N, C-alpha and C positions, 0 to 999 in steps of 0.2 A: 560141732560147737562146746567147747568144754565149760560144765556147769564151774556158774561163779560162785564164791560161796561167802555169805555176808561180812562186810567188812568187820573187823575186830573180834571175829571168831576162831581165825584160824590159831590160835593156841590154845584150844580148848582140846584139838585134837592129838592124842598121844604121837610121837615117830613114830613112824613106821620099822620093823624090826630090821629092815635093809638099808635103812641109813643107820642103823647104828654104827657098824664096822667094828674094826677087831677089839676097840676101848668096849662096847656094848655088850660081846661078848665076855671080854675080860672083868666085866662090870657084874655079869650075869653068874662068873664062876666064882668072883668073889664073893657074891649074896650067899650064894648058895655054902660054899666054906664057911663063913660068920654065922649065918643060921642052924647050922646041920647038926651042932652041939645041943645037949638038954638047955642048956642057958639060953640057946636064941633059942631054942624051941619054943623056950617058954617066954620068951620077950614076945617073940610074933603072937603065939597066944594072946599073951597081954594087948596088944597094939590090937588085934582084932576086935576082943572085946570091949575095949574103950572107944571104938569108931564103927566098923561092919555090923556088931551084934549091936549097938546101940539106938534106940530110935527116941526122937524127942518129941514131946507132947504138940498140943495144938496148940500152945499158947507162945511157940518158940518162936522167936523173932525172926528177922531175913540174917542180920548178923551171926547169930546163934547156926543158924541151918548153912551158911555159905562158911561158917571156920569149919564144923563138923565135915560138909560135903572135901574140902581141903583136905582134910584129915585122912579121910576115909579113901580120897583121891590118891594118898602119900604112900599109905599102906599096903592099896591095892597093888602101886608101881612097885613095892618091895616082893610083894608076894609074887609079883610078875618072874621078877626080874632072881629069885631064887628058885621058880619053877623049870624058867629057860637055864639056869646054869646048873640044874640040876639033870634035866634031859641030855645037856651036850653033855653031862659026864665031867 
């Protein structure tokens, strides 16, 4: 019997790499090329510092936490695309 997920939480799971198809591979290669220059690397460093290397204090409200987590998700997605594009050559 397949395990059922709670309703409303499916959007939280990232798409599986096999479902990306050719356009996903194209996006990964494009991201790798885009961020391969010195400027691209500097931009990725800046995005990482703003999101992944940042923590909010104990008085941060729920909206601020959710906003930062959304930013982190986007930056991690970009980093994953770059890594996959570099691995695929």
